[in-house]
N, C-alpha and C positions, 0 to 999 in steps of 0.2 A: 318082607313087609313086617314093616310093625306094628303096634296092634296100634287101635282109636287114643285105649290109652297110654301108652307112650310117643306118641307121637303127642297130646294137648298136653303130655307131662316136659317133652321137647322144648314147646310151644311153647309155655308159661316159664320155660328157663331162662327165654330170651337167647341173644346173639352179646357175647364179653369176649373180649379178650384177655379179662385176667377173671376169668371165673376161683378163683384163690382169695380172689374181695366181695365176694355174694355171698352177701349175710339177709336172712327170714327179713330184712329190714329196706337191704342194697339193691334189688337182682335191679331196682328201672334204672336206681342212677349207675346203675356198673351198663346196660343197658344204651342211660345216655350214650355214659362216659367215650367210646366203642363208638358209638355214633360221632360223638366230635370228633374222637379221633379221625375214623374216614374221613370226611368233611370238611377237615383240613386241611386234610392232605390234597385231597380232590381238588379242595378251592387254589392252593397253593400251587399246585399242577395247570388249574385253570389257567391262571393268572398270570404263572411266567410266562403261558404259550400263546395265549395271549396277544400281553406287547409282545412275545416274538413277531409275530404273525403281523402286530401292528406296526415293525420295521425293526423297535431296539430287542435286539438278542441278549441273552448273555446279563441279564436282569436277575435278581435274586429274590424270592416275592419279600423280604422285607427295605428291599428296593422297590420295586413297583408300589407295594402298599407307601411307603413312602412320596412318590412319586407323586402320586394320586394325592396324599392330604396332600402336602404342597401346595397344587391347582385346586383345592377345595377353597368356595370363594371370593375365591382371590389377593387374599388376605395376607402379608407377610406374616414368617412363623418362626418364635424358637425352639430352642430345642427343646428345653422342660417341655413346652406346652404340647410336640406332636410327641412327643418322650407318652406325656399325662393323658393325653386326647385316643391316642393307638396304644396305652394299657404294657408297655415295653418302660422293662425296670433296667434294665441296660443299657445306660445312656450313650457306651461306647461303639455299641453294637448299630445303632441309629445315625449317631458321628461317622460313624465307619461309611455308613453306606452315604449319609451326604456327602462322605467327600466323593464319594463313588458320582454319584449324580452331580453335580460340578465340574469332573473332572469328562464326563460325559457329554457335557454339555445341555441339560434339559432343567438342572438348578442353578442358580443363581447366588452366591451368599452377599451381603453387604455388612456387613462393623452399623453398627448403629448405639455407640456408647462404651458397655461392654458386652455391649449384647451379639448376637451373629442375628441374622432375621435368613431365615431363605423363603424364596419363590420363584416358580418358573422362570424359564426365559422363554423364546418361541416357539425354539424348538419340543420344549417341556411341555410348553399348553400341542403343539400338534401330533406331540405324540398323542396323547393320555387320546386326544378326539381323534385318531386313530383307534387307538384303543377301542374305545368305545363303539365304533360302527364295525368292527371285529367283536365284538360283545355282544350286539343285535343282532346280527348275524348268522350265530353260532350258538349262545343261547339265553336270548331272550326273542328270537321270532321264533322256536320249539320252545319258550316254559308256556306249557296253559295259565292262561288267564284269570281260570279261576281260583287258582293259586296262592293270587298275587296277598289278596286274606290270609290266609296261613302266615304268608310268610313271613310277613309282620306281626304277626301272634309268634311266630319262630322267633325273629328279630328279641324280645319285648325278653322270653323267654328264658336267650339265652344274656339278655344283660341280667338281669336280675341274674343266673347261674353264675356268672361271673364275680360279680359283685360278692356274695356265698365262698364263691374260689380264694376272691379275692383275701376273704374273712378268712378263713381258716388255714391260708397259705401265713397272714399274719399269725392266728392260736398257735400254728404248727411248729412257727420260732420262737415262739416263745418255751415251749417244752424240752 
């Protein structure tokens, strides 16, 4: 059994996936990055399995996110706007996913001048409603109501960090 000093040092070291990146100035950042990696993978697995439980198997996380976004606010969406809002840099990935969703009958593409606008089909809307029901049953019902304020705060912090990572990516691209 480790002595209390050793346990305290380990606790202060935090849980990281890339110990070689930890410096006296970045331990918390390394912990945050590991938390994001684990959370993103868990969220991706959840969203894909939730959609499968809702009756739409074989979608990737990108497909699921795009289907939800195309349903968002019942407004037609352009490819560029979808990429911008969801922070996808590679429009080809999004375009491919939209083609899959169109072929699956979940999304409809409509040409408007030079633009293609995407909107959900009735089946796409129904799939999102079934997803919502599964989400309520499997996730929301098990969520501690007191966590809601903390989740909103965490969401704001993640959006702030997203901006910092985007800025750092631009800086790294110029090196």
